KESE-624960 format. One record per residue (C-alpha): residue number from 0; residue in one letter; x, y, z. Coordinates in steps of 0.05 Angstrom, whole numbers. Layout:
KESE-624960
pos, code, xx, yy, zz
NUM, A, X, Y, Z
...
//
This chain:
KESE-624960
pos, code, xx, yy, zz
0, Q, 421, -5, 6
1, V, 348, -17, 32
2, Q, 295, -20, -30
3, L, 212, -29, -29
4, V, 183, -50, -97
5, E, 116, -54, -106
6, S, 75, -85, -160
7, G, 2, -103, -169
8, G, -29, -38, -203
9, G, -63, -31, -261
10, L, -131, -14, -295
11, V, -196, -47, -261
12, Q, -266, -28, -278
13, P, -309, -1, -221
14, G, -333, -58, -171
15, G, -276, -95, -188
16, S, -213, -115, -147
17, L, -133, -112, -141
18, R, -78, -132, -97
19, L, -16, -99, -89
20, S, 41, -122, -60
21, C, 107, -89, -28
22, A, 166, -125, -19
23, A, 225, -97, 24
24, S, 301, -120, 13
25, G, 374, -105, 26
26, S, 404, -96, 96
27, I, 345, -104, 139
28, F, 355, -111, 220
29, S, 280, -90, 233
30, I, 213, -67, 204
31, N, 160, -31, 242
32, A, 99, -9, 216
33, M, 86, -18, 141
34, G, 25, 15, 101
35, W, 2, 44, 40
36, Y, -3, 117, 15
37, R, -38, 148, -48
38, Q, -39, 205, -90
39, A, -91, 225, -137
40, P, -72, 279, -192
41, G, -77, 348, -158
42, K, -78, 326, -90
43, Q, -34, 314, -28
44, R, -12, 241, -19
45, E, -56, 209, 30
46, L, -54, 148, 86
47, V, -95, 95, 59
48, A, -77, 38, 108
49, V, -18, 23, 161
50, I, -1, -45, 193
51, T, 40, -58, 255
52, T, 85, -116, 270
53, V, 34, -147, 308
54, G, -18, -143, 261
55, S, -53, -75, 289
56, T, -87, -39, 235
57, R, -110, 37, 215
58, D, -148, 54, 153
59, A, -171, 117, 119
60, L, -247, 127, 128
61, S, -258, 127, 49
62, V, -234, 57, 43
63, K, -256, 25, 105
64, G, -299, -40, 93
65, R, -270, -46, 19
66, F, -194, -46, 27
67, T, -150, -100, 74
68, V, -79, -80, 94
69, S, -37, -150, 111
70, R, 35, -169, 125
71, D, 80, -229, 114
72, N, 135, -212, 158
73, A, 176, -271, 141
74, K, 180, -240, 67
75, N, 186, -177, 94
76, T, 125, -158, 46
77, V, 56, -120, 55
78, Y, -4, -128, 23
79, L, -67, -88, 4
80, Q, -126, -127, -22
81, M, -174, -65, -56
82, N, -250, -94, -68
83, S, -305, -56, -91
84, L, -258, 0, -121
85, K, -284, 66, -145
86, P, -271, 110, -198
87, E, -246, 162, -133
88, D, -195, 107, -119
89, T, -153, 128, -180
90, A, -84, 144, -148
91, V, -16, 127, -150
92, Y, -3, 82, -88
93, Y, 58, 82, -47
94, C, 87, 39, -4
95, N, 119, 67, 60
96, S, 152, 25, 113
97, D, 197, 39, 180
98, I, 265, -2, 165
99, N, 324, 10, 214
100, G, 291, 65, 246
101, R, 280, 106, 185
102, G, 222, 117, 131
103, Y, 226, 83, 63
104, W, 180, 98, 0
105, G, 168, 51, -57
106, Q, 166, 70, -128
107, G, 93, 79, -129
108, T, 42, 33, -175
109, Q, -13, 65, -221
110, V, -83, 46, -197
111, I, -141, 66, -241
112, V, -209, 53, -241
113, S, -249, 66, -299
114, S, -301, 34, -345
//
């Protein structure tokens, strides 16, 4: 059984920062891409950032220069450092990973950007 567990969400003021973490556990033989998606109320889930096993990244235009995705392969963990947060970043953030050849989702962590 493979599991992705996210942490680090919460309430933050505009301009603030948060760091999300997502740890994969279970019977893991290989992990390829790891990344983050988000879903705001009434909107479709969208890609935020993804990182490959060798560290290549792809970010959504809306977060370029503000969010940074990284990973620790030894810990099977992916991170999302979010700086200069805006109210429009408010969403549930989901971790996604290609593990053992299939995709897995985390349970989601809420991020609220509000004064």
